[in-house]
C-alpha positions in Angstrom: 20.2 -22.5 -46.6 20.4 -22.1 -42.8 22.5 -24.1 -40.4 21.1 -24.0 -36.9 22.9 -25.7 -33.9 21.2 -25.7 -30.5 19.5 -22.4 -31.1 22.6 -20.7 -32.5 22.7 -19.7 -36.2 26.2 -20.8 -37.5 25.9 -20.0 -41.2 23.5 -18.7 -43.8 23.9 -19.1 -47.5 21.9 -18.1 -50.6 22.1 -19.9 -53.9 20.4 -19.1 -57.2 20.8 -18.1 -60.8 21.5 -14.8 -62.6 19.3 -11.9 -61.6 18.5 -12.8 -57.9 19.0 -9.8 -55.7 20.6 -10.1 -52.3 20.4 -7.7 -49.3 22.9 -5.2 -50.9 20.6 -4.8 -53.9 23.3 -6.2 -56.2 22.1 -9.0 -58.5 23.8 -12.3 -58.7 25.5 -12.3 -62.1 26.7 -15.9 -62.2 25.2 -19.1 -61.0 26.5 -20.5 -57.7 26.5 -20.1 -54.0 27.2 -16.7 -52.2 27.9 -16.7 -48.4 26.2 -13.8 -46.6 27.4 -12.1 -43.4 24.0 -11.6 -41.7 23.4 -10.2 -38.2 22.8 -13.2 -35.9 20.2 -11.5 -33.7 18.2 -10.3 -36.7 18.2 -13.7 -38.3 17.3 -15.3 -35.0 14.3 -13.1 -34.6 13.2 -13.8 -38.2 13.4 -17.6 -37.5 11.7 -17.3 -34.1 14.7 -18.8 -32.3 14.4 -17.8 -28.6 17.7 -16.1 -28.2 21.1 -17.0 -26.8 21.2 -20.1 -24.7 23.1 -19.4 -21.5 24.3 -23.0 -21.4 26.4 -22.3 -24.5 28.7 -20.5 -22.1 29.1 -23.5 -19.7 32.0 -25.4 -21.1 32.2 -27.9 -18.2 30.1 -30.8 -19.5 29.8 -32.4 -16.1 28.5 -29.1 -14.6 26.1 -28.7 -17.5 24.7 -32.2 -16.9 24.1 -31.4 -13.3 22.2 -28.2 -14.3 20.0 -30.1 -16.6 19.4 -32.9 -14.1 18.4 -30.3 -11.3 21.4 -31.6 -9.3 22.4 -29.1 -6.7 25.8 -30.6 -6.2 27.0 -28.3 -9.0 29.7 -25.8 -8.4 28.2 -22.3 -8.0 31.3 -20.5 -9.0 31.4 -22.3 -12.4 27.7 -21.7 -13.1 28.1 -18.0 -12.0 31.0 -17.6 -14.5 28.7 -19.1 -17.2 26.2 -16.2 -16.6 28.8 -13.4 -16.4 30.5 -14.7 -19.6 27.2 -14.8 -21.3 26.4 -11.2 -20.3 29.9 -10.1 -21.5 29.3 -11.7 -24.8 25.9 -10.0 -25.1 27.5 -6.6 -24.7 30.0 -7.4 -27.4 27.5 -8.9 -29.9 24.6 -6.6 -29.3 22.3 -9.6 -28.5 19.3 -8.6 -26.4 17.8 -11.9 -25.4 19.3 -14.5 -23.0 17.4 -17.5 -22.0 17.9 -20.2 -19.4 16.6 -23.7 -20.4 14.9 -25.9 -17.9 17.3 -26.8 -15.1 18.7 -25.9 -11.7 21.3 -23.1 -11.6 23.3 -22.4 -8.4 24.5 -18.8 -8.7 26.5 -16.5 -6.5 25.6 -12.8 -6.5 26.1 -11.5 -10.0 26.1 -7.8 -10.9 25.1 -6.6 -14.4 26.2 -3.1 -15.3 25.4 -0.7 -18.1 23.2 -3.0 -20.3 20.0 -1.7 -21.7 16.9 -3.0 -23.6 17.5 -6.6 -22.6 15.3 -9.7 -22.0 16.2 -12.4 -19.4 13.9 -15.3 -19.8 13.6 -18.6 -17.9 12.2 -21.6 -19.7 11.5 -23.8 -16.7 14.7 -22.6 -15.0 15.2 -22.6 -11.3 17.8 -20.1 -10.0 19.1 -21.0 -6.5 20.9 -18.4 -4.4 24.4 -19.5 -3.3 26.1 -16.4 -1.8 26.3 -12.6 -1.7 23.6 -10.0 -1.3 21.4 -11.1 -4.2 21.1 -13.5 -7.1 21.1 -10.8 -9.8 22.0 -7.2 -9.1 21.6 -4.4 -11.7 23.3 -1.1 -11.8 22.8 1.5 -14.6 20.6 -0.9 -16.5 17.4 0.2 -18.2 14.4 -1.3 -19.8 14.8 -5.0 -18.8 12.3 -7.7 -18.9 12.7 -10.6 -16.5 10.2 -13.5 -16.6 9.7 -17.2 -16.4 12.1 -18.0 -13.5 11.7 -19.7 -10.1 14.1 -17.9 -7.7 14.7 -19.9 -4.6 17.2 -20.6 -1.7 17.8 -23.2 1.0 18.1 -20.5 3.7 16.9 -21.2 7.2 17.9 -17.9 8.9 17.6 -14.2 8.0 20.2 -12.5 5.9 20.2 -9.2 4.0 19.6 -10.9 0.7 17.3 -10.0 -2.1 16.9 -12.3 -5.1 16.5 -9.4 -7.7 18.1 -6.2 -6.7 17.6 -3.3 -9.0 19.6 -0.3 -7.9 22.1 2.6 -8.7 20.5 4.5 -11.6 18.7 1.6 -13.1 15.0 1.8 -14.1 12.0 0.7 -16.2 12.3 -3.0 -15.3 9.4 -5.3 -16.1 9.5 -8.2 -13.7 6.7 -10.7 -14.3 5.5 -14.3 -14.2 8.3 -15.4 -11.8 8.2 -17.4 -8.6 10.1 -16.1 -5.5 10.4 -19.0 -3.0 12.0 -18.9 0.4 13.4 -15.4 0.2 15.2 -13.9 3.1 14.9 -10.1 2.9 13.1 -9.6 -0.4 12.1 -11.3 -3.6 12.4 -8.0 -5.4 14.2 -4.9 -4.1 14.0 -1.5 -5.9 16.3 1.3 -4.7 18.1 4.4 -6.0 16.4 4.2 -9.4 17.5 6.5 -12.2 15.9 9.9 -11.9 17.8 12.1 -14.3 18.9 14.4 -11.5 15.4 15.3 -10.5 11.8 14.1 -10.3 11.9 11.8 -13.4 12.4 8.5 -11.6 12.2 5.5 -13.9 9.9 3.3 -11.9 9.6 -0.4 -12.4 6.6 -2.8 -12.7 6.3 -6.0 -10.7 3.3 -8.0 -11.8 1.8 -11.5 -12.1 4.5 -13.1 -9.9 4.2 -15.6 -7.0 5.9 -14.9 -3.7 5.6 -18.0 -1.6 6.7 -20.1 1.4 9.2 -17.7 3.0 9.8 -18.2 6.7 9.2 -15.4 9.2 12.5 -14.5 10.9 11.0 -11.7 13.0 12.8 -9.0 11.0 10.7 -6.0 9.9 12.7 -5.7 6.7 11.3 -8.9 5.2 8.8 -8.4 2.4 8.1 -9.9 -1.0 8.7 -6.5 -2.7 10.8 -3.7 -1.1 10.6 -0.2 -2.6 13.3 1.9 -0.8 15.0 5.3 -1.3 14.2 6.5 -4.8 12.2 3.4 -5.6 9.5 5.8 -6.8 6.9 5.6 -9.5 6.8 1.8 -9.3 3.8 -0.4 -9.6 3.1 -3.7 -7.9 0.0 -5.4 -9.2 -1.7 -8.7 -9.8 0.8 -10.7 -7.7 0.1 -13.6 -5.3 1.7 -13.3 -1.8 1.2 -16.6 0.1 2.7 -17.7 3.3 5.3 -14.9 3.5 6.1 -12.5 6.4 4.9 -9.4 4.5 3.8 -8.5 1.0 5.3 -5.1 0.3 7.3 -2.4 2.0 7.4 1.1 0.7 10.1 3.2 2.5 11.2 5.9 0.2 9.2 4.4 -2.7 6.8 7.3 -3.1 4.3 7.8 -6.0 3.8 4.0 -6.1 0.8 1.7 -6.7 0.0 -1.6 -4.9 -3.2 -2.9 -6.6 -5.1 -6.1 -7.4 -2.8 -8.4 -5.4 -3.8 -11.4 -3.3 -2.2 -11.5 0.1 -3.1 -14.8 1.8 -1.8 -16.7 4.9 0.7 -14.0 5.7 2.8 -15.4 8.6 4.0 -12.1 10.1 4.8 -11.6 13.8 2.6 -11.5 16.8 0.9 -8.2 17.7 3.1 -5.3 16.9 2.2 -2.4 19.2 4.6 0.0 17.4 3.4 -0.8 13.9 6.8 -1.3 12.5 5.5 -4.0 10.1 2.4 -4.8 8.1 1.2 -6.9 5.2 1.5 -3.6 3.3 3.8 -1.1 5.1 4.4 2.5 4.0 6.6 4.9 5.8 8.1 8.3 5.0 11.7 8.1 4.0 14.2 10.9 3.3 12.4 11.8 0.1 9.1 9.9 0.4 6.2 11.4 2.1 3.4 9.4 0.5 1.3 9.5 -2.7 1.0 5.7 -2.7 -2.3 4.1 -3.8 -3.3 0.8 -2.2 -6.2 -0.3 -4.4 -8.5 -3.4 -4.7 -6.4 -6.0 -3.0 -7.5 -9.2 -1.3 -5.8 -9.3 2.2 -7.5 -12.4 3.5 -7.1 -15.3 6.0 -3.9 -14.0 7.6 -3.2 -15.5 11.0 -0.9 -12.7 12.0 -0.7 -10.0 14.7 0.7 -7.4 12.3 -1.8 -4.9 10.8 -2.9 -5.4 7.2 -2.0 -1.8 6.2 0.2 0.6 8.0 0.8 4.2 6.8 3.4 6.3 8.6 3.5 9.6 6.9 4.7 13.2 7.6 2.2 15.7 8.9 4.3 18.5 7.4 3.6 17.2 3.9 -0.1 17.0 3.8 -0.5 17.2 0.1 1.2 13.9 -0.3 -1.8 11.8 0.8 -2.4 8.1 0.4 -5.4 6.4 -1.1 -6.7 3.1 0.4 -9.7 2.1 -1.7 -11.7 -1.0 -2.5 -9.6 -3.5 -0.5 -11.1 -6.7 1.1 -9.4 -7.3 4.4 -11.1 -10.4 5.8 -10.5 -12.8 8.6 -7.4 -11.0 9.6 -5.8 -11.5 13.1 -4.8 -14.1 15.7 -8.1 -14.9 17.3 -7.9 -13.8 21.0 -4.6 -11.9 20.4 -5.0 -8.3 19.4 -4.7 -7.3 15.8 -5.6 -4.2 13.9 -6.5 -3.8 10.2 -5.5 -0.3 9.1 -3.3 2.1 11.0 -2.4 5.7 9.9 0.1 7.8 11.8 0.8 11.5 10.8 -1.0 10.8 7.4 -3.3 13.8 6.8 -5.7 14.1 3.8 -5.8 10.4 3.1 -8.8 8.7 1.5 -10.0 5.4 3.0 -13.1 4.3 1.0 -15.1 1.3 0.0 -13.1 -1.2 1.9 -14.5 -4.3 3.5 -12.9 -4.8 6.9 -13.4 -7.9 8.9 -11.5 -9.4 11.8 -11.4 -13.0 12.9 -14.1 -14.8 14.8 -13.0 -13.1 18.0 -13.3 -9.4 17.1 -10.1 -7.6 16.5 -9.3 -4.5 18.5 -9.7 -1.8 15.8 -10.5 -1.9 12.1 -9.3 1.6 11.4 -7.1 3.8 13.6 -6.2 7.4 12.6 -3.5 8.9 14.8 -2.5 12.5 14.3 -4.0 12.3 10.9 -6.3 15.2 10.2 -8.7 16.0 7.4 -8.9 12.3 6.2 -12.0 11.0 4.3 -13.5 7.8 5.6 -16.4 6.9 3.4 -18.4 3.9 2.2 -16.5 1.2 4.2 -18.1 -2.0 5.7 -17.0 -2.9 9.2 -17.4 -6.5 10.6 -16.2 -8.2 13.8 -14.3 -5.5 15.6 -14.3 -3.8 19.0 -13.7 -0.3 17.6 -14.6 0.2 14.0 -13.2 3.7 13.7 -10.7 5.0 16.3 -9.3 8.6 16.3 -6.3 9.3 18.5 -3.9 12.1 18.9 -4.9 15.2 16.9 -6.9 13.5 14.1 -9.2 16.5 13.6 -11.8 17.3 11.0 -12.1 13.7 9.8 -14.8 13.4 7.2 -17.3 10.5 7.5 -19.9 9.3 5.1 -22.0 6.2 4.3 -20.1 3.7 6.4 -21.9 0.5 7.3 -21.5 -1.4 10.6 -22.3 -5.1 11.1 -24.1 -6.1 14.3 -20.9 -7.7 15.4 -19.2 -4.3 15.8 -19.0 -3.4 19.5 -18.2 0.4 19.2 -18.6 2.3 16.0 -16.6 5.3 16.9 -13.9 5.9 19.6 -12.7 9.5 19.5 -10.0 11.1 21.7 -10.8 14.5 23.2 -8.2 16.1 21.0 -9.6 14.5 17.8 -12.8 15.3 15.9 -15.0 14.6 13.0 -15.8 17.3 10.5 -19.4 18.5 10.8 -21.6 18.0 7.8 -25.0 19.2 9.2 -26.4 21.3 12.0 -29.4 20.7 14.3 -31.2 23.9 15.5 -33.6 23.7 18.5 -35.7 26.7 19.5 -36.2 26.9 23.2 -38.5 30.0 23.5 -40.2 32.7 21.4 -38.4 36.0 20.7 -40.3 38.3 23.0 -41.1 36.3 26.3 -38.7 36.4 29.2 -36.8 33.1 29.6 -37.8 30.9 32.5 -36.1 27.9 34.0 -37.5 24.4 33.3 -37.1 21.1 31.4 -38.1 20.3 27.9 -38.1 23.9 26.8 -37.3 22.7 23.3 -37.2 19.3 21.7 -36.4 17.6 18.4 -36.6 13.9 17.3 -33.1 12.9 15.9 -33.5 12.5 12.1 -30.5 10.1 11.8 -27.6 8.7 13.8 -25.3 11.5 14.5 -22.0 12.4 16.2 -22.2 15.8 18.0 -19.0 17.8 17.5 -19.9 21.3 18.8 -22.8 22.9 20.6 -23.7 26.6 21.0 -26.4 28.7 22.6 -27.6 32.1 21.4 -30.2 34.6 22.6 -31.9 37.6 21.0 -31.8 39.7 24.1 -28.8 39.4 26.4 -29.2 38.5 30.1 -28.0 40.9 32.7 -27.0 40.3 36.3 -26.0 36.6 35.8 -25.5 33.9 33.2 -28.0 31.9 31.2 -27.3 28.1 31.6 -28.8 25.5 29.2 -28.5 21.7 28.9 -29.0 19.2 26.1 -30.4 15.7 26.8 -30.3 12.5 24.7 -33.4 10.5 25.7 -33.5 12.3 29.1 -29.8 12.0 29.9 -27.5 15.0 29.5 -24.8 14.9 26.9 -22.8 17.7 28.5 -20.4 17.4 31.5 -20.0 21.2 31.4 -23.2 22.9 30.4 -23.8 25.8 28.0 -23.6 29.3 29.4 -24.2 32.7 28.0 -22.5 35.4 30.1 -24.2 38.5 31.4 -24.5 41.2 28.7 -23.5 38.7 26.0 -25.7 37.0 23.4 -23.7 33.8 22.6 -22.0 31.0 24.4 -19.2 31.3 21.9 -17.8 34.1 24.0 -18.5 32.5 27.4 -15.9 32.4 30.1 -16.6 28.7 30.5 -16.8 26.5 27.4 -19.3 23.6 27.2 -17.9 20.1 27.3 -19.6 17.2 25.4 -19.4 14.0 27.4 -21.7 11.8 25.1 -21.3 12.6 21.4 -23.4 9.8 19.9 -27.1 10.2 19.3 -29.2 7.6 17.6 -31.9 8.1 15.0 -35.4 8.5 16.6 -34.2 9.6 20.0 -35.9 12.6 21.5 -33.4 15.5 22.0 -34.6 17.9 24.7 -33.1 21.2 25.9 -33.4 22.5 29.5 -33.0 26.0 30.8 -31.2 25.7 34.2 -30.6 29.4 34.9 -31.6 32.8 33.6 -30.3 36.3 34.1 -31.0 37.7 37.6 -31.8 41.3 36.4 -32.8 40.7 32.8 -33.6 37.1 32.1 -32.8 37.2 28.4 -35.1 36.3 25.5 -35.2 34.2 22.3 -32.9 31.1 23.2 -31.7 29.0 20.3 -29.4 26.0 20.7 -27.3 24.8 17.7 -25.6 21.4 17.4 -23.0 20.9 14.7 -23.0 17.2 13.9 -21.6 14.6 11.6 -24.3 12.5 10.0 -23.3 8.9 10.5 
């Protein structure tokens, strides 16, 4: 016989005749009723009762009626005490499941400390922020599941408030199927997670949530999810970010994953020339230099001047590279106002691959900018509606390109600073004479039809027999127009331009497939002309 009152088991009895065994294994020896002291949580699980009802700890009947009626005239202090009393009771009883029935709860910032393996479930409950730095803050708590809530506020100005704040040696939280509406700083903030004194951070997972309708207060710290110092090894996936200032901010949250999220109608600031914000923003913190994967997200229809993805790394920690793979960044920008899509700064060895990058109807300034980011791989991307598809600035050297596709709306495929370069993946050799005949000046001494679109990175000239008396000078032409502002020279008594006193300078790096490349000999040695001239171009196949 079970007596059940409002989800709470109040008594359990067993009645029977001689010979029935009870939990202790002792048989009933006389007919009658025996009262059993059973564990309430175990019995509740057996009976599929959802756990402890938080309203059992709200003794003020008038306040309880307001909660159930979604009446926000309730007293936040009273409702907050209800929650703290319920948590205190859970610690005493060993209960692991607290649920909030459908209703509106006004709660001041409440901190839960040292409670593990717990479920906090909302059954149609709306939790409204009242005061403090959070709604629920967790310290030294582990293995929590939080789901089924709508967290909200009535805020109309920025404040350093995060609805769920997981911090101070907490970890392994599973936050899912919630709505975060009108947050100020963050819907979820992860910081100083437990790491067992080393590299064993207990990362959290944030998935299948809705972050929605949060005003832009022109503060870079605003983001649906913030992963800060020691917010490592956390995963943010399959969430919807809609009409919010920013989706995620990783600053100290290394080794993380942001994948399969929808980021729509982001309302971030006008163009940010310093790249201090983005739909997805990653920056090196005191102990975070990267290793974040941004994979297969939809970052679409965002009328914002902030970039879609910003990576600010640390060039001294090149092994901690980022991966940006398979994202659709479409119709992003503010029309005639400048907006960029992906920006990397001091982020070497990153992989940017298989992304679809499209600006608004008026082309955005740049789809991809690499600044001081060497040895990156840019491969298999599709560029649409941009002025500069790929822009290398600073010392972004040895960038690897491959199989990128450019729509006809792209103005310039590549913009490369003189201190940046692509990594060569082929070489073109043009023979300008035979091996035995003295060199003579002239045009068209050697030619080749360009087999593909290419970017010329380096050029060199060699001879079999060195000139004497003066230098050999050679030129390279793209369809009859020189590509060198300073021509190739081989010094007297030398056989290669690699050792020349004057280094050749390339002024036009791009050569299109099918163009005739010709080589001219502008000067030969005055005493011995030189013999057997070969010109080599180290190129990147585009």
